[in-house]
C-alpha positions in Angstrom: 137.4 -77.0 -87.9 134.7 -76.8 -90.6 132.2 -78.5 -88.4 132.8 -76.0 -85.6 132.4 -73.0 -88.0 129.2 -74.6 -89.4 127.8 -75.1 -85.9 128.4 -71.5 -85.0 126.9 -70.2 -88.2 123.8 -72.4 -87.9 123.4 -71.5 -84.2 123.4 -67.9 -85.2 120.5 -68.4 -87.5 118.2 -69.8 -84.8 119.1 -67.5 -81.9 116.1 -65.4 -80.8 116.6 -61.9 -79.4 117.1 -61.7 -75.6 114.8 -58.7 -75.5 112.1 -57.1 -77.5 110.3 -53.8 -77.6 106.9 -53.4 -75.9 105.6 -51.8 -79.1 106.1 -51.5 -82.8 105.2 -48.1 -84.3 104.9 -47.8 -88.1 104.4 -44.7 -90.1 103.1 -43.4 -93.4 104.2 -40.0 -94.7 102.3 -37.7 -97.0 103.7 -34.5 -98.4 101.0 -31.8 -98.2 102.8 -28.9 -99.9 106.4 -27.7 -99.9 107.9 -28.5 -96.5 104.5 -29.3 -94.9 104.0 -33.1 -94.1 101.4 -35.3 -92.5 102.4 -38.6 -90.8 100.0 -41.3 -89.7 101.2 -43.7 -87.0 100.0 -47.2 -86.2 100.9 -48.5 -82.7 101.0 -52.3 -82.0 101.4 -53.6 -78.4 104.0 -56.4 -78.3 106.1 -58.4 -75.9 103.3 -59.2 -73.4 102.7 -55.5 -72.6 99.7 -53.2 -73.0 100.3 -49.6 -73.9 98.7 -46.7 -72.0 101.0 -43.9 -73.2 103.6 -43.3 -75.8 105.8 -40.4 -77.0 107.3 -39.8 -80.4 110.3 -37.4 -80.7 110.8 -34.8 -83.4 114.5 -33.7 -83.5 115.8 -30.1 -83.7 116.4 -28.7 -86.4 114.6 -31.1 -88.7 111.0 -30.4 -87.5 108.9 -27.3 -86.8 105.3 -26.3 -86.3 104.0 -29.6 -85.0 100.2 -30.1 -84.6 97.9 -32.9 -83.8 95.7 -33.6 -86.9 93.8 -36.6 -85.5 93.8 -39.2 -82.6 91.7 -42.3 -82.1 88.6 -42.1 -79.9 89.5 -42.4 -76.2 93.0 -41.2 -76.6 94.2 -37.7 -75.7 97.2 -36.4 -77.8 99.4 -33.3 -77.6 102.1 -32.0 -79.9 104.9 -29.7 -78.8 107.2 -28.2 -81.4 111.0 -28.4 -81.2 112.7 -25.4 -79.7 116.0 -24.5 -81.4 116.7 -21.9 -78.7 117.0 -24.6 -76.0 117.7 -26.9 -78.1 114.9 -29.3 -77.2 113.3 -32.0 -79.4 109.6 -31.7 -80.0 107.3 -34.5 -79.2 103.9 -36.0 -79.8 102.4 -37.7 -76.8 99.3 -39.9 -76.7 97.5 -41.1 -73.5 94.7 -43.7 -73.3 91.7 -42.2 -71.6 89.9 -45.4 -70.8 91.4 -48.8 -71.6 95.0 -49.4 -72.7 96.0 -50.9 -76.0 96.0 -54.6 -75.2 99.0 -57.0 -76.0 98.9 -58.0 -79.7 96.4 -55.3 -80.6 97.1 -52.4 -82.9 95.6 -49.0 -83.3 96.0 -46.4 -86.1 94.8 -42.9 -86.6 97.5 -41.0 -84.7 98.2 -38.2 -87.2 100.7 -35.4 -86.9 101.3 -32.4 -89.2 104.6 -30.5 -89.3 107.1 -28.7 -91.4 110.1 -30.9 -92.3 113.2 -28.8 -92.6 115.7 -31.7 -93.0 117.2 -33.1 -96.2 115.0 -35.5 -98.3 111.9 -36.6 -96.6 110.9 -37.5 -93.0 112.0 -40.9 -91.8 112.6 -43.1 -88.7 112.0 -41.5 -85.3 112.6 -42.4 -81.7 109.8 -43.3 -79.4 109.2 -44.2 -75.7 106.5 -46.3 -74.2 105.7 -44.6 -70.9 104.0 -45.6 -67.6 101.4 -42.8 -67.2 101.4 -43.0 -63.4 105.2 -42.8 -62.7 106.2 -41.2 -66.1 108.9 -43.9 -66.2 110.0 -45.1 -69.7 109.0 -48.8 -70.1 110.8 -49.3 -73.4 112.2 -47.3 -76.2 112.4 -48.0 -79.9 112.5 -46.6 -83.4 109.6 -46.2 -85.8 109.5 -48.2 -89.1 107.9 -47.4 -92.5 104.5 -49.1 -92.8 105.1 -50.3 -96.3 108.2 -52.4 -97.0 109.1 -53.1 -100.6 110.0 -56.7 -101.1 113.1 -57.6 -103.1 112.7 -58.3 -106.8 111.5 -61.8 -107.7 114.3 -64.2 -108.4 116.9 -62.5 -106.3 117.7 -64.6 -103.1 117.8 -62.8 -99.8 121.4 -62.3 -98.4 120.9 -65.0 -95.8 120.1 -67.5 -98.5 123.3 -66.6 -100.4 125.4 -67.1 -97.2 123.9 -70.5 -96.6 124.5 -71.5 -100.2 128.1 -70.4 -100.0 128.7 -72.4 -96.8 127.1 -75.4 -98.4 129.4 -75.1 -101.4 132.5 -74.8 -99.3 131.5 -77.9 -97.3 130.8 -79.9 -100.4 134.0 -78.9 -102.2 136.4 -79.6 -99.3 138.1 -82.9 -99.5 138.0 -85.4 -96.6 141.3 -86.2 -95.1 142.2 -89.9 -95.0 142.8 -90.9 -91.3 146.3 -92.1 -90.6 146.5 -95.5 -88.9 147.6 -95.4 -85.3 150.5 -97.5 -84.3 150.0 -99.4 -81.1 
């Protein structure tokens, strides 16, 4: 029984995802004044795909007054503010004018300014990677903060604690003495 549980737990540690996004988009927020914010995005092409177009979504009622502050050279960008009367999310769309972002490459400099009307500060957003010819969504994902604070030194990660607990359980259990079989 213990061996079966241990095999299942160990197998779960080494399972790779069956799918992955075609992109990773990270962001860095800067508060300009009051409710006005600026966010810079970095896009990385992943999973064997190049990126020719992507769209970031700004949800009603948290965002208003979107504007493109900057885009990398050879990319065309547009920002459309959310419309609470519809209600329709706003979006920022960027299209490569010459060559797409190659697999494994990253590009920063996509900067959007807006009023953030939600609680706290702006955070994770939805995005789509789009085929610019058919307008079909290739993949979807969620943005992630560009800077991740590591855990304090000396505190093991949760996975480490789980493995230590499993090891302690296996070490403390007693081995049953096999009973002799009668022929």
